[in-house]
C-alpha positions as CSV (number, residue, x, y, z in Angstrom):
1,X,0.0,0.0,0.0
2,X,2.8,2.4,0.9
3,X,4.5,2.1,-2.5
4,X,1.2,2.8,-4.2
5,X,0.6,6.0,-2.3
6,X,4.1,7.2,-3.0
7,X,3.6,6.4,-6.7
8,X,0.3,8.3,-6.9
9,X,1.7,11.3,-4.9
10,X,4.8,11.7,-7.1
11,X,3.6,10.9,-10.6
12,X,1.3,12.7,-13.1
13,X,0.0,15.7,-11.3
14,X,1.8,15.4,-7.9
15,X,-0.2,16.0,-4.7
16,X,-1.0,14.7,-1.3
17,X,-2.6,11.4,-0.6
18,X,-4.3,9.9,2.5
19,X,-3.7,6.4,3.9
20,X,-6.2,5.2,6.4
21,X,-4.9,2.2,8.4
22,X,-7.6,0.6,10.6
23,X,-6.7,-0.2,14.2
24,X,-7.1,-4.0,13.8
25,X,-4.4,-3.9,11.0
26,X,-2.1,-1.8,13.2
27,X,-2.3,-4.5,15.8
28,X,-1.5,-7.4,13.5
29,X,1.7,-9.4,13.8
30,X,3.7,-9.2,10.5
31,X,6.6,-11.5,10.1
32,X,7.4,-11.2,6.4
33,X,6.9,-8.2,4.1
34,X,7.0,-8.8,0.4
35,X,7.4,-5.6,-1.7
36,X,6.0,-5.8,-5.2
37,X,8.4,-4.9,-8.0
38,X,6.0,-2.4,-9.4
39,X,3.1,-0.6,-7.7
40,X,-0.3,-1.8,-8.6
41,X,-2.5,1.2,-9.1
42,X,-6.1,1.4,-10.3
43,X,-6.1,4.7,-12.1
44,X,-4.9,5.7,-15.6
45,X,-1.8,7.9,-15.6
46,X,-2.0,11.0,-17.7
47,X,-0.8,10.5,-21.3
48,X,1.5,12.5,-23.4
49,X,-0.1,12.9,-26.9
50,X,2.3,14.0,-29.7
51,X,-0.2,15.4,-32.2
52,X,1.8,16.5,-35.2
53,X,-1.0,18.6,-36.7
54,X,-1.6,20.5,-33.5
55,X,2.2,21.0,-33.0
56,X,2.4,22.4,-36.5
57,X,-0.5,24.8,-35.8
58,X,1.2,26.0,-32.6
59,X,4.6,26.4,-34.4
60,X,2.9,28.5,-37.1
61,X,1.1,30.6,-34.6
62,X,4.4,31.4,-32.7
63,X,6.4,32.0,-35.9
64,X,3.9,34.5,-37.2
65,X,3.3,36.2,-33.8
66,X,4.4,39.8,-33.4
67,X,4.2,39.8,-29.6
68,X,4.5,36.2,-28.3
69,X,4.8,35.3,-24.6
70,X,5.4,32.1,-22.6
71,X,3.5,31.6,-19.4
72,X,5.1,28.9,-17.2
73,X,3.6,27.1,-14.2
74,X,4.1,24.3,-11.8
75,X,3.7,21.6,-14.4
76,X,6.9,22.9,-16.1
77,X,8.7,22.5,-12.8
78,X,7.6,18.9,-12.2
79,X,8.6,18.1,-15.8
80,X,12.1,19.6,-15.3
81,X,11.4,21.6,-18.5
82,X,13.5,24.7,-17.7
83,X,16.1,24.2,-20.4
84,X,13.6,23.4,-23.1
85,X,11.5,26.5,-22.2
86,X,14.5,28.8,-22.3
87,X,15.5,27.3,-25.7
88,X,12.0,28.0,-27.0
89,X,12.1,31.6,-25.7
90,X,15.5,32.2,-27.4
91,X,14.3,30.6,-30.7
92,X,11.5,33.1,-31.1
93,X,13.0,35.9,-29.0
94,X,10.1,36.3,-26.6
95,X,9.6,37.1,-22.9
96,X,8.6,34.6,-20.2
97,X,6.2,35.3,-17.4
98,X,5.1,32.8,-14.7
99,X,2.4,32.0,-12.2
100,X,3.3,32.3,-8.5
101,X,4.6,28.7,-8.2
102,X,6.0,28.9,-11.7
103,X,8.7,31.3,-10.2
104,X,10.6,28.1,-9.5
105,X,11.0,27.2,-13.2
106,X,13.0,30.1,-14.6
107,X,16.0,31.8,-12.9
108,X,15.2,35.4,-12.0
109,X,18.3,36.6,-13.6
110,X,17.5,35.0,-17.0
111,X,17.3,38.0,-19.4
112,X,14.0,37.0,-21.0
113,X,12.2,36.4,-17.7
114,X,9.9,39.2,-16.6
115,X,8.4,37.9,-13.4
116,X,5.2,36.4,-11.9
117,X,2.0,37.8,-13.2
118,X,-1.5,38.0,-11.7
119,X,-3.4,39.4,-8.8
120,X,-0.4,39.9,-6.5
121,X,2.3,39.6,-9.1
122,X,4.5,42.1,-11.0
123,X,2.6,44.7,-12.9
124,X,5.0,44.6,-15.8
125,X,4.5,40.8,-16.2
126,X,0.7,41.2,-16.3
127,X,1.0,44.0,-18.8
128,X,3.3,41.9,-21.0
129,X,0.7,39.1,-20.9
130,X,-2.1,41.5,-21.7
131,X,-0.4,43.1,-24.7
132,X,0.8,39.8,-26.2
133,X,-0.9,38.4,-29.3
134,X,0.1,34.7,-28.7
135,X,0.3,33.1,-25.3
136,X,1.7,29.7,-24.7
137,X,0.8,28.4,-21.2
138,X,3.2,25.6,-20.3
139,X,2.2,23.5,-17.3
140,X,0.0,26.4,-16.1
141,X,-3.7,26.7,-15.3
142,X,-5.7,29.7,-16.4
143,X,-6.6,30.4,-12.8
144,X,-8.2,33.5,-11.4
145,X,-5.1,34.2,-9.3
146,X,-3.1,34.5,-12.6
147,X,-5.9,36.1,-14.7
148,X,-7.6,38.7,-12.7
149,X,-10.1,39.4,-15.5
150,X,-11.0,36.7,-18.0
151,X,-13.1,39.1,-20.1
152,X,-10.2,41.6,-20.3
153,X,-7.8,38.8,-21.5
154,X,-10.3,37.4,-24.0
155,X,-10.9,40.9,-25.4
156,X,-7.3,41.0,-26.6
157,X,-8.2,38.3,-29.1
158,X,-4.9,36.7,-28.7
159,X,-4.2,33.0,-29.6
160,X,-4.0,30.8,-26.5
161,X,-1.9,27.7,-26.7
162,X,-2.0,25.3,-23.7
163,X,0.5,22.6,-22.9
164,X,-0.9,20.7,-19.9
165,X,-0.7,17.2,-18.5
166,X,-4.3,17.3,-17.2
167,X,-6.8,17.6,-20.0
168,X,-9.5,18.8,-17.7
169,X,-7.6,22.1,-17.4
170,X,-8.4,22.9,-21.0
171,X,-12.0,23.6,-20.0
172,X,-11.3,25.9,-17.1
173,X,-11.1,29.7,-17.2
174,X,-10.1,30.3,-20.8
175,X,-10.7,27.8,-23.6
176,X,-7.4,27.4,-25.5
177,X,-7.3,27.7,-29.3
178,X,-4.7,24.9,-29.5
179,X,-4.5,22.1,-26.9
180,X,-1.4,20.0,-26.4
181,X,-1.9,17.3,-23.8
182,X,1.1,15.8,-21.9
183,X,4.5,16.3,-20.3
184,X,5.8,19.8,-20.7
185,X,9.4,18.7,-21.3
186,X,8.4,16.3,-24.1
187,X,5.9,18.7,-25.8
188,X,8.1,21.8,-25.7
189,X,10.9,19.7,-27.3
190,X,8.4,18.5,-30.0
191,X,7.3,22.1,-30.5
192,X,10.9,23.2,-31.0
193,X,11.3,20.5,-33.6
194,X,8.2,21.5,-35.4
195,X,9.3,25.2,-35.5
196,X,12.8,24.2,-36.7
197,X,11.2,22.4,-39.7
198,X,9.2,25.5,-40.6
199,X,12.3,27.7,-40.3
200,X,13.4,30.5,-38.1
201,X,11.8,34.0,-38.0
202,X,12.7,37.6,-37.5
203,X,13.5,38.6,-33.9
204,X,10.8,40.6,-32.3
205,X,12.9,43.7,-31.6
206,X,10.0,46.1,-31.2
207,X,8.2,43.7,-28.8
208,X,11.4,43.2,-26.7
209,X,11.9,46.9,-26.6
210,X,8.3,47.4,-25.3
211,X,8.9,44.7,-22.7
212,X,12.0,46.5,-21.4
213,X,10.1,49.8,-21.3
214,X,7.4,48.2,-19.1
215,X,10.1,46.7,-16.8
216,X,11.8,50.0,-16.4
217,X,8.6,52.0,-15.9
218,X,7.2,49.7,-13.1
219,X,10.5,49.3,-11.3
220,X,10.0,52.8,-9.8
221,X,6.9,51.6,-8.0
222,X,8.2,48.2,-6.9
223,X,11.5,49.4,-5.6
224,X,11.0,52.8,-4.0
225,X,13.9,54.8,-2.7
226,X,15.8,53.2,0.2
227,X,14.8,55.1,3.4
228,X,16.8,52.8,5.7
229,X,13.7,51.1,7.2
230,X,12.9,47.4,7.2
231,X,11.0,47.4,3.9
232,X,9.9,44.1,2.4
233,X,11.8,44.6,-0.9
234,X,15.0,45.5,1.1
235,X,14.7,42.6,3.5
236,X,14.3,40.1,0.6
237,X,17.2,41.7,-1.3
238,X,19.4,41.5,1.8
239,X,18.5,37.8,2.2
240,X,19.1,37.1,-1.4
241,X,22.6,38.8,-1.3
242,X,23.4,36.8,1.9
243,X,22.4,33.3,0.7
244,X,24.0,30.9,-1.9
245,X,22.6,31.0,-5.4
246,X,21.0,27.6,-4.9
247,X,19.4,28.3,-1.6
248,X,15.8,27.1,-1.2
249,X,13.1,29.5,0.0
250,X,9.7,28.5,1.3
251,X,6.9,30.8,2.4
252,X,3.9,30.8,4.6
253,X,0.6,32.3,3.4
254,X,-0.3,35.9,3.6
255,X,1.1,39.4,2.8
256,X,4.7,38.2,3.1
257,X,4.0,35.5,0.5
258,X,3.0,38.2,-2.0
259,X,6.1,40.2,-1.2
260,X,8.1,37.1,-1.9
261,X,6.3,36.6,-5.2
262,X,7.3,40.1,-6.3
263,X,10.7,40.7,-4.7
264,X,12.4,37.3,-4.1
265,X,14.8,36.3,-6.9
266,X,15.1,32.5,-7.0
267,X,18.2,31.8,-9.2
268,X,18.0,28.0,-9.6
269,X,15.0,25.9,-10.8
270,X,13.0,24.1,-8.0
271,X,14.2,26.5,-5.3
272,X,11.0,28.3,-4.4
273,X,8.0,26.6,-2.7
274,X,4.8,28.2,-1.6
275,X,1.2,27.0,-0.9
276,X,-0.5,28.4,-3.9
277,X,-3.6,26.3,-4.2
278,X,-5.7,26.4,-1.1
279,X,-3.3,28.8,0.5
280,X,-2.6,26.9,3.7
281,X,-1.4,29.2,6.5
282,X,1.5,27.6,8.4
283,X,3.0,26.0,5.2
284,X,6.4,27.7,5.4
285,X,8.2,26.1,8.4
286,X,7.2,22.4,7.9
287,X,7.9,22.8,4.1
288,X,11.3,24.2,4.8
289,X,12.0,21.2,7.1
290,X,10.9,18.8,4.4
291,X,13.1,20.5,1.9
292,X,16.1,20.3,4.2
293,X,15.5,16.7,4.8
294,X,15.3,16.1,1.1
295,X,18.2,18.3,0.2
296,X,20.5,18.5,3.3
297,X,23.2,20.0,1.2
298,X,21.2,23.2,0.5
299,X,20.6,26.2,2.7
300,X,16.9,26.4,3.4
301,X,15.0,29.4,4.6
302,X,11.4,29.9,5.5
303,X,10.2,33.5,4.8
304,X,7.1,33.9,7.0
305,X,4.6,36.2,8.6
306,X,3.8,36.2,12.3
307,X,0.2,35.0,11.8
308,X,1.2,32.2,9.4
309,X,4.2,31.2,11.4
310,X,2.2,30.7,14.6
311,X,-0.1,28.2,12.9
312,X,2.7,25.6,12.9
313,X,5.5,27.1,14.9
314,X,5.5,24.2,17.2
315,X,7.3,22.3,14.5
316,X,10.4,24.0,15.9
317,X,10.3,21.1,18.4
318,X,10.8,18.6,15.7
319,X,13.5,20.7,13.9
320,X,15.5,20.9,17.2
321,X,15.0,17.3,18.3
322,X,15.8,15.8,14.9
323,X,18.5,18.3,14.1
324,X,17.0,19.8,11.0
325,X,18.9,23.1,10.5
326,X,16.5,25.5,8.8
327,X,16.2,29.3,9.1
328,X,12.9,31.1,9.6
329,X,12.7,34.8,9.0
330,X,9.4,36.1,10.5
331,X,7.9,39.4,9.6
332,X,6.5,40.4,13.0
333,X,4.0,43.2,12.3
334,X,1.3,42.0,14.7
335,X,-1.4,41.6,12.2
336,X,-2.8,39.3,9.5
337,X,-1.5,41.6,6.8
338,X,-3.2,40.3,3.7
339,X,-6.7,40.1,5.3
340,X,-6.1,43.6,6.8
341,X,-5.1,44.9,3.4
342,X,-8.4,43.5,1.8
343,X,-10.4,45.1,4.6
344,X,-8.6,48.4,4.2
345,X,-9.0,48.5,0.4
346,X,-12.4,46.8,-0.3
347,X,-14.4,46.9,3.0
348,X,-14.4,50.6,3.8
349,X,-11.4,50.2,6.1
350,X,-13.6,48.3,8.6
351,X,-10.7,46.4,10.4
352,X,-12.0,43.4,12.2
353,X,-10.3,40.4,13.8
354,X,-6.9,40.9,12.3
355,X,-4.7,42.9,14.7
356,X,-3.3,41.4,17.9
357,X,-1.2,42.7,20.8
358,X,2.2,41.9,22.2
359,X,1.6,38.2,22.7
360,X,3.4,36.1,21.9
361,X,7.0,37.1,22.0
362,X,8.2,35.1,19.0
363,X,11.9,35.2,20.0
364,X,11.1,33.7,23.4
365,X,8.7,31.3,21.8
366,X,11.4,30.0,19.5
367,X,13.9,29.8,22.4
368,X,11.5,27.7,24.5
369,X,11.9,24.9,21.9
370,X,15.7,25.2,22.1
371,X,16.1,27.1,18.9
372,X,18.4,30.1,18.4
373,X,16.4,33.3,18.0
374,X,17.3,36.9,17.2
375,X,15.4,40.1,16.9
376,X,16.5,42.0,13.8
377,X,15.8,45.7,14.3
378,X,18.1,47.0,11.7
379,X,19.2,46.0,8.2
380,X,22.8,45.4,9.0
381,X,22.7,44.1,12.6
382,X,21.1,41.2,14.5
383,X,20.4,42.1,18.1
384,X,20.0,39.4,20.7
385,X,17.2,40.5,23.0
């Protein structure tokens, strides 16, 4: 049973599984355990369909596009399709935007990567997506977190091409003009082959010039002048400059998560992990611990908010007892920031149930588990309370 659960959780569209072990079975005496050579599962794995006609249609659309863009999501990460996607972007000379979890696909310093788009994403990435005439979604859903207005996006009359392992996603949000079902790594390679057969095209110099204009314009808003205070963009930049290139960052859920979406620069694939589906508060610390166990050679940091951190902060006991060395950076602003922001902006500033007082002292809380804890009051110094 265990090997079946691991297989289901780690193949196709990876996700959690539940194993219910009845009490009578738990009390059974087991002398011999025989592990099957292959797991026996009762579901059909997702297929990869190499449809030459659809690949040719997609290749023609991209080669004739004036303002193409690639949108990458989690499916591209699971397929390890980073190199193929970058080759595709370079072949047609087009920008890349991502979903929030898709940040983990393309290095932030890759010249053609603009950033994560959507409701809490980078404005320049959303504008690039909006102004494009052909969009290729690679392992990404057309979710309402990424597309804040389906009608506005449809009004652009762009061609939507979707590469997705799960065919049910083709019927959600926006109906693609061209559907390619299967593994992102395989299908992007096939798309490149189809484009090579049709020939190269002129580089989109005007489009790339426009993309750079958007990036430069919006940078004045996302990175305001440095006033010396503990601003989110400066905290994340300081952390980035202090950590190895291949450091792994996890986040909790809340306002700090959105700051990480915009300001954190992950520089290696599969190095950014956040709860982006149901938005599970408390995800950051246990996720960091899991990442450290899986990759003990990496520096792992949980970037968290005080509200989210306190949901699962007692996992510090496990981290200390089992010697799992992770770092947790907690934004201690004494409020549930994202909920407060929504109340402030959309509910007539009626602030209810989001602010709390001086309890708990998070430094003392961490120390009670035997963890080292510091109170960072300035950018360049860590002060022990």
